[in-house]
C-alpha positions as CSV (number, residue, x, y, z in Angstrom):
1,M,-46.0,26.5,6.7
2,I,-48.8,28.5,5.0
3,I,-50.3,29.3,8.4
4,G,-46.9,30.6,9.6
5,F,-46.6,32.7,6.4
6,F,-50.0,34.3,7.0
7,I,-49.3,35.0,10.7
8,L,-46.1,36.7,9.6
9,L,-48.0,38.7,7.0
10,L,-50.6,39.7,9.6
11,I,-47.8,41.0,11.9
12,I,-46.3,43.0,9.0
13,D,-49.7,44.4,7.9
14,W,-50.5,45.3,11.5
15,S,-47.3,47.2,11.9
16,L,-47.8,49.0,8.6
17,Y,-51.5,49.8,8.6
18,F,-53.3,49.2,11.9
19,R,-51.0,50.2,14.8
20,H,-53.0,53.4,15.1
21,A,-56.5,52.1,14.3
22,G,-58.1,54.8,16.4
23,H,-57.4,57.6,13.9
24,F,-60.4,59.7,12.9
25,F,-62.4,59.6,9.6
26,Q,-61.1,61.3,6.4
27,G,-63.3,63.4,4.2
28,D,-64.8,60.7,2.0
29,S,-65.7,58.6,5.0
30,V,-67.4,61.6,6.7
31,F,-69.5,62.0,3.5
32,L,-70.5,58.3,3.6
33,L,-71.4,58.5,7.2
34,S,-73.5,61.7,6.6
35,S,-75.4,60.1,3.7
36,R,-75.7,56.7,5.3
37,A,-78.9,54.7,5.2
38,T,-80.9,55.4,8.3
39,S,-83.3,52.4,8.1
40,I,-83.5,49.0,6.5
41,A,-85.9,50.3,3.9
42,D,-83.5,53.2,3.1
43,F,-80.6,50.7,2.7
44,F,-82.5,48.7,0.1
45,V,-83.6,51.9,-1.7
46,K,-79.9,52.5,-2.4
47,F,-80.1,49.5,-4.8
48,T,-82.5,51.4,-7.0
49,K,-81.0,54.8,-7.3
50,R,-77.8,56.7,-7.9
51,E,-76.0,57.9,-4.8
52,L,-75.4,61.6,-3.9
53,S,-71.8,61.1,-5.0
54,G,-73.0,60.1,-8.4
55,F,-71.9,56.5,-8.0
56,Y,-73.9,53.2,-7.8
57,R,-72.3,51.1,-5.0
58,P,-75.2,49.9,-2.9
59,L,-73.3,46.9,-1.5
60,S,-70.4,48.8,-0.1
61,H,-72.2,50.8,2.6
62,V,-70.8,49.1,5.7
63,E,-71.0,52.4,7.5
64,S,-74.8,52.2,7.4
65,I,-74.6,49.0,9.4
66,L,-72.0,50.1,11.9
67,Y,-73.1,53.7,12.7
68,P,-76.2,52.8,14.9
69,G,-73.9,50.9,17.2
70,F,-70.7,52.9,17.1
71,G,-71.5,56.4,15.9
72,L,-68.3,58.5,15.3
73,H,-66.1,56.0,17.2
74,P,-63.7,54.9,14.4
75,I,-62.1,51.7,15.7
76,A,-65.0,49.4,14.8
77,Y,-65.0,50.7,11.2
78,H,-61.3,50.1,10.9
79,V,-61.6,46.6,12.2
80,A,-64.1,45.9,9.4
81,V,-61.8,47.4,6.9
82,Y,-58.9,45.3,8.2
83,A,-61.1,42.1,7.9
84,F,-61.9,43.0,4.3
85,F,-58.2,43.6,3.5
86,I,-57.3,40.2,5.0
87,F,-59.9,38.5,2.7
88,D,-58.4,40.3,-0.3
89,T,-54.9,39.2,0.7
90,I,-56.0,35.6,0.9
91,A,-57.8,35.9,-2.4
92,V,-54.6,37.1,-4.1
93,Y,-52.7,34.2,-2.6
94,M,-55.3,31.7,-4.0
95,L,-55.2,33.4,-7.4
96,V,-51.5,33.3,-7.8
97,R,-51.4,29.7,-6.4
98,A,-54.2,28.6,-8.8
99,I,-52.3,30.0,-11.9
100,T,-48.7,29.1,-11.0
101,R,-49.5,26.0,-8.9
102,R,-46.6,27.0,-6.7
103,R,-46.7,28.0,-3.0
104,L,-43.5,30.0,-3.2
105,A,-44.7,32.1,-6.1
106,A,-48.0,32.6,-4.3
107,A,-46.3,33.6,-1.1
108,L,-43.9,36.1,-2.8
109,G,-46.7,37.6,-4.9
110,T,-49.0,38.0,-1.9
111,L,-46.2,39.6,0.1
112,F,-45.6,42.1,-2.7
113,F,-49.3,42.8,-2.8
114,S,-49.8,43.2,0.9
115,I,-46.9,45.7,1.4
116,H,-47.7,47.8,-1.6
117,T,-48.1,51.5,-1.0
118,V,-51.6,51.7,-2.4
119,N,-52.7,49.9,0.7
120,A,-52.0,53.0,2.7
121,Y,-55.3,54.2,1.1
122,T,-57.4,51.0,0.9
123,T,-56.8,50.1,4.6
124,Y,-57.2,53.6,6.0
125,D,-61.0,54.0,6.3
126,V,-64.5,53.0,5.3
127,G,-64.3,55.5,2.5
128,F,-62.3,52.8,0.6
129,T,-64.6,49.9,1.3
130,P,-65.8,49.8,-2.3
131,E,-62.3,49.1,-3.5
132,L,-61.8,46.3,-1.0
133,L,-65.2,44.6,-1.7
134,Y,-65.1,44.9,-5.5
135,A,-61.6,43.5,-5.6
136,F,-62.5,40.5,-3.4
137,F,-65.6,39.5,-5.4
138,Y,-63.7,40.2,-8.7
139,I,-60.9,37.8,-7.7
140,A,-63.5,35.3,-6.3
141,A,-65.3,35.4,-9.7
142,V,-62.1,34.6,-11.5
143,L,-61.2,31.7,-9.2
144,A,-64.6,30.2,-9.6
145,Y,-64.4,30.7,-13.4
146,L,-61.0,29.0,-13.6
147,R,-62.5,26.0,-11.6
148,Y,-65.4,25.9,-14.0
149,I,-63.4,25.8,-17.2
150,E,-61.1,23.2,-15.6
151,T,-63.8,20.8,-14.3
152,G,-67.0,21.9,-16.1
153,A,-68.8,22.2,-12.7
154,K,-71.9,24.3,-13.2
155,A,-71.9,25.3,-9.6
156,M,-68.6,27.1,-10.2
157,Q,-70.1,28.9,-13.1
158,Y,-73.0,30.1,-11.0
159,A,-70.6,31.1,-8.2
160,S,-68.6,33.1,-10.7
161,L,-71.7,34.9,-12.0
162,A,-72.9,35.6,-8.4
163,C,-69.5,37.1,-7.5
164,F,-69.6,39.2,-10.6
165,V,-72.9,40.7,-9.6
166,L,-71.7,41.4,-6.1
167,S,-68.5,43.0,-7.5
168,L,-70.6,45.3,-9.8
169,L,-72.7,46.3,-6.8
170,S,-69.6,47.2,-4.9
171,K,-67.9,49.4,-7.6
172,E,-68.4,50.2,-11.2
173,S,-64.9,49.2,-12.2
174,A,-65.9,45.5,-12.1
175,V,-67.2,46.0,-15.7
176,T,-63.9,44.7,-16.9
177,L,-64.4,41.1,-15.6
178,P,-65.8,39.5,-18.8
179,A,-62.8,40.7,-20.7
180,T,-60.5,39.4,-18.0
181,L,-62.2,36.0,-18.0
182,F,-62.0,35.8,-21.8
183,A,-58.3,36.5,-21.7
184,F,-57.8,33.9,-19.0
185,Y,-59.5,31.2,-21.1
186,I,-57.2,32.0,-24.0
187,L,-54.0,32.2,-21.9
188,V,-54.4,29.6,-19.2
189,G,-55.1,26.8,-21.6
190,Y,-56.2,23.9,-19.3
191,R,-56.6,21.7,-22.4
192,R,-54.9,21.5,-25.8
193,E,-57.3,22.7,-28.6
194,P,-57.1,24.6,-31.9
195,V,-57.0,28.4,-31.6
196,K,-60.3,28.8,-33.3
197,L,-62.0,26.3,-31.0
198,R,-60.4,27.9,-28.0
199,F,-61.7,31.4,-29.1
200,I,-65.2,30.0,-29.5
201,R,-65.2,28.3,-26.2
202,A,-63.8,31.4,-24.5
203,V,-66.8,33.4,-25.9
204,R,-69.3,30.8,-25.0
205,S,-68.0,30.4,-21.4
206,T,-68.0,34.2,-20.8
207,L,-71.4,34.8,-22.5
208,P,-73.4,34.8,-19.3
209,H,-71.0,37.3,-17.7
210,S,-71.3,39.5,-20.8
211,L,-75.1,39.4,-20.6
212,I,-75.0,40.5,-17.0
213,L,-72.7,43.3,-18.0
214,V,-75.0,44.5,-20.7
215,A,-77.9,44.6,-18.3
216,Y,-75.8,46.4,-15.7
217,L,-74.7,49.0,-18.2
218,A,-78.2,49.6,-19.4
219,F,-79.4,50.2,-15.8
220,A,-76.3,52.0,-14.4
221,L,-75.5,54.2,-17.3
222,G,-78.6,54.3,-19.4
223,Y,-81.1,54.7,-16.6
224,L,-79.1,56.0,-13.6
225,H,-76.5,57.9,-15.5
226,V,-73.8,56.9,-12.9
227,M,-71.1,59.5,-12.6
228,N,-73.3,61.7,-14.8
229,I,-72.1,59.8,-17.8
230,Y,-73.9,60.4,-21.1
231,V,-72.8,59.2,-24.6
232,A,-72.3,62.8,-25.7
233,K,-69.9,63.5,-22.9
234,L,-67.9,60.4,-23.8
235,L,-67.6,61.4,-27.5
236,Y,-67.0,65.1,-26.8
237,P,-65.3,65.5,-23.4
238,P,-65.4,69.0,-21.9
239,K,-62.3,71.1,-22.6
240,D,-62.8,73.0,-19.3
241,A,-62.9,70.0,-17.1
242,V,-62.2,70.8,-13.4
243,G,-59.2,69.1,-11.9
244,G,-60.3,66.6,-9.2
245,S,-63.7,65.9,-10.8
246,Y,-64.7,62.8,-12.7
247,N,-64.3,63.7,-16.4
248,L,-63.6,61.0,-19.0
249,A,-61.3,61.7,-21.9
250,F,-60.5,59.0,-24.4
251,N,-57.4,60.7,-25.8
252,G,-53.8,61.3,-24.7
253,T,-55.0,61.3,-21.1
254,M,-55.2,57.5,-21.2
255,L,-51.5,57.2,-22.2
256,R,-50.4,59.7,-19.6
257,N,-52.3,57.9,-16.9
258,A,-50.9,54.6,-18.0
259,D,-47.4,55.9,-17.8
260,V,-48.0,57.2,-14.2
261,A,-49.8,54.0,-13.2
262,L,-46.8,51.9,-14.3
263,T,-44.6,54.0,-12.1
264,W,-46.9,53.7,-9.1
265,A,-47.2,50.0,-9.7
266,F,-43.6,49.6,-8.4
267,N,-44.2,51.9,-5.4
268,I,-42.1,54.7,-7.0
269,P,-43.4,58.2,-6.0
270,R,-44.5,60.4,-8.9
271,G,-46.5,63.6,-9.1
272,S,-48.3,65.4,-6.3
273,W,-49.5,62.1,-4.8
274,G,-45.9,61.3,-3.9
275,T,-45.5,64.5,-1.9
276,W,-46.1,62.9,1.5
277,Q,-43.9,59.8,1.1
278,H,-40.6,61.4,2.0
279,L,-38.3,58.9,0.4
280,K,-34.6,59.4,0.1
281,R,-32.8,59.2,-3.2
282,V,-31.2,55.9,-2.3
283,E,-34.7,54.4,-1.4
284,I,-36.2,55.6,-4.7
285,A,-33.1,54.1,-6.5
286,Y,-33.8,50.8,-4.7
287,L,-37.4,50.8,-6.0
288,K,-36.1,51.4,-9.5
289,I,-33.7,48.6,-9.2
290,F,-36.5,46.3,-8.1
291,R,-38.5,47.4,-11.1
292,F,-35.5,46.6,-13.4
293,L,-35.2,43.2,-11.8
294,V,-38.8,42.4,-12.3
295,A,-38.6,43.5,-16.0
296,A,-35.4,41.5,-16.6
297,L,-36.8,38.4,-14.9
298,S,-40.0,38.7,-16.8
299,L,-38.1,38.8,-20.1
300,A,-36.2,35.8,-19.1
301,L,-39.4,34.0,-18.3
302,L,-40.7,34.6,-21.8
303,I,-38.2,32.1,-23.2
304,T,-39.2,29.4,-20.6
305,S,-42.3,27.3,-20.1
306,E,-43.4,29.9,-17.5
307,R,-44.1,32.6,-20.2
308,R,-47.8,32.3,-19.6
309,M,-47.4,33.8,-16.1
310,V,-46.0,37.0,-17.4
311,A,-48.7,37.3,-20.1
312,I,-51.5,36.6,-17.7
313,G,-50.3,39.1,-15.1
314,A,-49.7,41.8,-17.7
315,V,-53.1,41.3,-19.2
316,W,-54.7,41.4,-15.8
317,F,-53.0,44.7,-15.0
318,A,-53.9,46.2,-18.4
319,I,-57.5,45.2,-18.3
320,T,-58.3,46.1,-14.7
321,I,-56.6,49.5,-14.9
322,L,-58.6,50.5,-18.0
323,P,-61.6,52.2,-16.1
324,A,-59.2,54.6,-14.4
325,L,-57.2,55.6,-17.5
326,P,-59.7,58.0,-19.1
327,L,-60.0,60.0,-15.8
328,R,-58.7,63.5,-16.5
329,D,-56.7,64.9,-13.6
330,H,-58.2,62.4,-11.2
331,L,-55.9,59.3,-11.2
332,I,-55.3,58.4,-7.6
333,P,-52.9,55.6,-6.4
334,Y,-55.5,53.4,-4.8
335,Y,-57.1,52.8,-8.2
336,L,-54.3,50.4,-8.7
337,F,-55.4,48.1,-5.9
338,L,-56.9,45.4,-8.1
339,P,-54.4,45.8,-11.0
340,I,-51.6,45.2,-8.5
341,A,-52.9,41.6,-8.1
342,G,-51.8,40.9,-11.7
343,L,-48.4,42.5,-11.1
344,S,-48.1,40.3,-8.0
345,L,-48.5,37.2,-10.1
346,V,-45.6,38.4,-12.3
347,V,-43.5,39.2,-9.3
348,G,-44.2,35.9,-7.6
349,A,-43.5,33.8,-10.7
350,A,-40.4,35.7,-11.6
351,F,-38.7,35.5,-8.2
352,A,-39.8,31.9,-7.7
353,W,-38.1,31.1,-11.0
354,I,-34.8,32.9,-10.2
355,Y,-34.9,31.1,-6.8
356,D,-35.0,27.8,-8.5
357,V,-32.2,28.7,-10.8
358,L,-29.9,29.9,-8.0
359,R,-30.9,27.0,-5.6
360,R,-29.4,24.4,-8.0
361,R,-26.0,26.0,-7.4
362,Q,-26.2,27.7,-4.0
363,P,-29.3,27.0,-1.9
364,V,-28.3,29.3,1.0
365,A,-27.5,32.2,-1.3
366,A,-30.8,31.8,-3.2
367,G,-32.8,32.1,0.1
368,A,-30.7,35.0,1.3
369,I,-31.2,36.9,-1.9
370,L,-34.9,36.5,-1.7
371,F,-35.0,37.5,1.9
372,M,-32.9,40.7,1.4
373,T,-34.8,41.7,-1.7
374,F,-38.2,41.6,-0.1
375,A,-37.0,42.8,3.3
376,G,-35.7,45.9,1.5
377,M,-39.1,46.3,-0.1
378,V,-40.8,46.1,3.3
379,Y,-38.5,48.7,4.7
380,V,-38.8,51.2,1.8
381,T,-42.6,50.8,1.3
382,S,-43.1,51.1,5.1
383,R,-41.6,54.6,5.0
384,S,-43.9,55.6,2.1
385,I,-47.0,54.1,3.9
386,R,-46.2,55.8,7.2
387,G,-45.8,59.2,5.4
388,D,-49.1,58.8,3.5
389,I,-51.1,57.6,6.6
390,R,-49.8,60.5,8.6
391,D,-49.7,63.4,6.2
392,N,-51.5,62.6,2.9
393,G,-54.2,65.2,2.3
394,L,-56.7,62.4,1.4
395,L,-55.8,60.4,4.5
396,G,-54.2,61.5,7.8
397,G,-54.1,65.2,6.8
398,S,-57.8,65.2,6.3
399,A,-58.6,63.0,9.3
400,D,-56.4,65.2,11.6
401,L,-58.1,68.4,10.5
402,A,-61.6,66.8,11.0
403,F,-60.7,65.5,14.4
404,S,-58.9,68.6,15.7
405,S,-61.6,71.0,14.5
406,L,-64.4,68.9,15.9
407,T,-62.6,68.5,19.2
408,D,-62.1,72.3,19.4
409,L,-65.7,72.9,18.6
410,K,-67.0,70.5,21.2
411,R,-64.7,72.1,23.8
412,L,-65.9,75.6,22.9
413,Y,-69.6,74.5,22.7
414,P,-70.3,71.3,24.4
415,A,-74.0,71.7,23.4
416,M,-75.4,73.2,20.2
417,P,-79.0,74.3,20.1
418,A,-81.1,73.8,17.0
419,K,-81.1,76.5,14.3
420,T,-77.6,77.6,15.1
421,T,-75.4,78.9,12.3
422,I,-71.7,78.4,12.5
423,Y,-69.4,80.4,10.2
424,F,-65.9,79.0,9.7
425,D,-63.3,81.6,8.6
426,D,-61.2,78.8,7.1
427,L,-59.3,80.5,4.3
428,E,-56.1,79.6,6.1
429,E,-57.0,75.9,6.4
430,P,-60.2,74.9,4.4
431,L,-62.5,72.6,6.4
432,S,-65.5,72.1,4.1
433,W,-64.5,68.7,2.7
434,E,-63.3,67.4,6.0
435,H,-66.7,68.4,7.5
436,N,-68.8,67.3,4.5
437,N,-70.1,70.9,4.4
438,G,-71.4,70.6,8.0
439,G,-72.5,67.0,7.9
440,L,-69.9,66.1,10.5
441,I,-71.2,68.8,12.9
442,K,-74.7,67.6,12.6
443,M,-73.7,64.0,13.4
444,A,-71.5,65.1,16.3
445,Y,-74.3,67.1,18.0
446,N,-77.1,64.8,16.7
447,E,-78.9,67.9,15.4
448,E,-80.0,68.3,11.8
449,Q,-80.9,72.0,12.2
450,I,-77.4,73.3,12.3
451,T,-76.1,75.4,9.4
452,S,-72.4,75.5,8.7
453,L,-70.9,78.1,6.4
454,Y,-67.3,78.2,5.1
455,A,-65.3,81.2,3.9
456,S,-63.3,78.7,1.7
457,L,-66.5,78.0,-0.2
458,G,-67.3,81.7,-0.7
459,D,-70.0,81.8,2.0
460,A,-70.8,85.2,3.3
461,A,-69.9,86.2,6.8
462,A,-73.4,87.5,7.6
463,V,-76.0,86.7,10.2
464,S,-78.8,86.4,7.7
465,G,-81.3,87.6,10.3
466,N,-80.3,84.8,12.7
467,N,-78.9,86.1,16.0
468,N,-77.8,82.6,17.0
469,T,-74.7,82.7,15.0
470,I,-71.2,81.6,15.9
471,F,-68.0,82.8,14.2
472,L,-64.9,80.6,14.4
473,G,-61.5,81.3,13.0
474,M,-59.1,78.5,11.8
475,H,-55.6,79.3,12.9
476,G,-52.7,76.9,13.3
477,K,-55.1,74.0,12.5
478,H,-57.2,74.8,15.5
479,L,-60.5,76.7,15.9
480,V,-60.7,79.9,17.8
481,D,-64.0,81.5,18.9
482,E,-64.2,84.9,17.3
483,T,-67.9,85.6,17.7
484,S,-67.4,88.6,20.0
485,E,-64.8,90.1,17.7
486,Y,-67.1,89.6,14.7
487,L,-70.0,91.4,16.4
488,A,-67.7,94.3,17.3
489,H,-65.8,94.5,14.0
490,P,-67.6,92.4,11.3
491,E,-65.5,94.0,8.5
492,R,-62.5,92.0,9.6
493,F,-64.3,88.8,8.6
494,V,-65.0,90.0,5.1
495,H,-62.7,88.9,2.3
496,Y,-63.6,91.1,-0.7
497,I,-61.8,91.6,-3.9
498,D,-62.0,94.5,-6.4
499,S,-63.4,93.9,-9.9
500,A,-63.1,96.0,-13.0
501,L,-65.6,93.8,-14.9
502,Y,-68.5,93.5,-12.4
503,K,-70.0,96.7,-10.9
504,L,-73.1,96.9,-8.7
505,D,-75.4,100.0,-9.0
506,V,-78.5,101.0,-7.1
507,H,-81.0,103.6,-8.1
508,P,-82.7,105.7,-6.9
509,A,-80.8,106.3,-3.7
510,D,-83.9,107.2,-1.6
511,V,-87.3,105.4,-1.5
512,D,-90.4,105.6,0.6
513,A,-91.7,102.6,2.4
514,G,-95.1,101.4,1.2
515,H,-95.1,102.9,-2.3
516,G,-91.6,103.1,-3.5
517,R,-89.2,100.8,-5.4
518,Y,-85.5,100.7,-6.4
519,F,-83.5,98.9,-9.0
520,L,-80.3,96.9,-8.4
521,A,-78.1,96.0,-11.4
522,I,-74.7,94.4,-11.8
523,S,-72.9,95.2,-15.0
524,G,-71.5,92.2,-17.0
525,L,-74.0,89.7,-15.5
526,H,-77.2,88.2,-17.0
527,N,-79.6,85.6,-15.9
528,V,-77.6,84.4,-12.9
529,P,-78.1,84.2,-9.1
530,V,-76.0,86.4,-6.9
531,S,-75.7,86.6,-3.1
532,I,-75.5,90.1,-1.7
533,V,-74.2,91.3,1.7
534,Y,-75.5,94.5,3.2
535,A,-75.6,96.4,6.5
536,L,-78.6,98.2,7.8
537,N,-77.8,101.4,9.7
538,D,-74.2,100.2,10.1
539,G,-75.3,97.1,11.9
540,P,-74.0,93.5,11.5
541,P,-73.8,92.3,7.9
542,E,-76.8,90.4,6.5
543,A,-77.1,88.4,3.3
544,F,-79.7,87.5,0.7
545,T,-79.7,85.8,-2.7
546,V,-81.6,87.0,-5.8
547,G,-81.7,86.2,-9.5
548,L,-80.7,88.8,-12.0
549,D,-82.8,89.0,-15.2
550,A,-81.5,89.2,-18.8
551,E,-80.7,92.8,-18.3
552,G,-78.6,92.0,-15.3
553,Q,-80.9,93.7,-12.8
554,I,-83.8,93.1,-10.4
555,T,-86.6,95.4,-9.0
556,F,-87.4,95.6,-5.3
557,D,-90.8,96.9,-4.3
558,V,-90.5,98.5,-0.8
559,S,-93.5,97.5,1.3
560,S,-94.8,99.3,4.4
561,G,-93.3,96.5,6.5
562,T,-89.7,97.1,5.2
563,R,-87.3,98.1,7.9
564,K,-86.4,101.8,7.5
565,G,-82.9,103.1,7.4
566,A,-79.8,103.2,5.3
567,Y,-79.0,100.0,3.5
568,R,-75.3,99.9,2.6
569,F,-74.3,97.1,0.1
570,L,-70.9,95.7,1.0
571,G,-70.3,93.1,-1.6
572,F,-71.7,90.4,-3.8
573,N,-70.9,86.8,-4.9
574,I,-71.7,85.3,-8.3
575,S,-73.2,81.8,-8.2
576,G,-70.5,79.3,-8.9
577,H,-67.7,81.6,-7.9
578,K,-65.8,81.7,-4.5
579,E,-64.8,85.4,-4.6
580,W,-66.8,88.2,-3.0
581,I,-66.6,91.4,-5.0
582,R,-66.5,94.7,-3.1
583,T,-69.1,97.4,-3.6
584,D,-70.1,100.5,-1.8
585,K,-73.6,101.5,-2.9
586,S,-76.5,102.3,-0.7
587,V,-80.2,103.0,-0.6
588,T,-82.2,104.7,2.1
589,V,-85.7,103.7,3.0
590,H,-87.8,106.4,4.6
């Protein structure tokens, strides 16, 4: 029976997530591939330092293992992700079964978990491997702990500790495990004992996990400063936090995120992340009815001997979602992957209970109600999942852009010589994240000496003294070679704005090579780097970067080797800004 259930589940999951396993990599996965370990020594070095992303997840780099054999061919990576997801699904089944001691509850809870819309993310690509691995080891640690407190077997305690370490090495969010284990000891209650004694034993049984946590925090936060976290930033969060970045705020942000998370927990679209799910009103209404049913059945369970199931599931959800709640403007649906395991316990216990109640009077109707309820959930969530996989800007939208632009580039330039500069005029459809700022191009051509510039990042459309430069426009989600047009009319590639605040000035207007000098100043700026684009004798634009002093200026000594002619300054960019500001000043070198 159980084997048949998992076969059915594999078929459903395949139809939801893996029918198109050949899709390309999304932006985060491209970043991981670009920054992968390139040797065994490099792989182990990752255990001793913070990653370029700011995280500390040394165990989750499956891409480092697969890339030497499969390169940029995605299917092997997706097979690995599928395998991890299967292990997670089995772990959830074992967790619900261990707590409820019922196969039906475990099956229903696991079905709810496996068809949840957050899995559109976690099953998509290797970029989500940390979520899959940390969740698996987290649940395994809980299962081993439950076995330990039930039987007293030391081997189970050691297994729980080992899984905790592995979970921490997969993702930082595993820090909540000691709190979860403590709550489980209090709530599961394998033996009758006074409350005070139960509390003491709960502390004692989780003390080794707590010590590991303290050591981890000292290393990851105190030494590595993971996610650039400092105590001062926790106590005084920045008021000008940039949306999309990892900024922690222990204030009303947590309540707002909790509200959104409780909506997403029942697959109900909300906010910008629901843009791509394309659900009809009747389908959203169905999800809200399902949420009402779960809430009503949970309240009913509270007056039965099954009340512990509701409490355990709710506590699991609350504790495991905690690391995501302080994130300002950066709550993403897949952060609910592990918390959903707790909700799955509640769903499984609640519907198993109502099935038992109905079966006493009408067995056929009881089975039919369960079937129709969960068949409806499969149908509605499948629509959301397909929409996210196809169009979500973090998933299919990103992967399609990366694949189509790389395909176009390889078609236009089957080979790319070293020291080539590629300028992407991508204001219409930004590509920098999908390319990992050129990392994808370097991997595709197996050439590290390729420079990629992006108009969307504020990079200048200038040759910078390198004649081996390619200019590509992004139109209709496809690349068009515009190199010849740029060389003929470079001004068409320049996207300048006017500014009343910042003005560039140059004096004197004429200098002699070998013993002259001129001064360049920008009003309103002090002690900041700026990039400047100029044209010599109306030739193609070139660029350079300088640092302005406290007065907002810099002095240029004109040597005898300086190229002679009229230098016309076209525009400048302030470090940290994307905009290029128009100017029209010049200096002539005689």
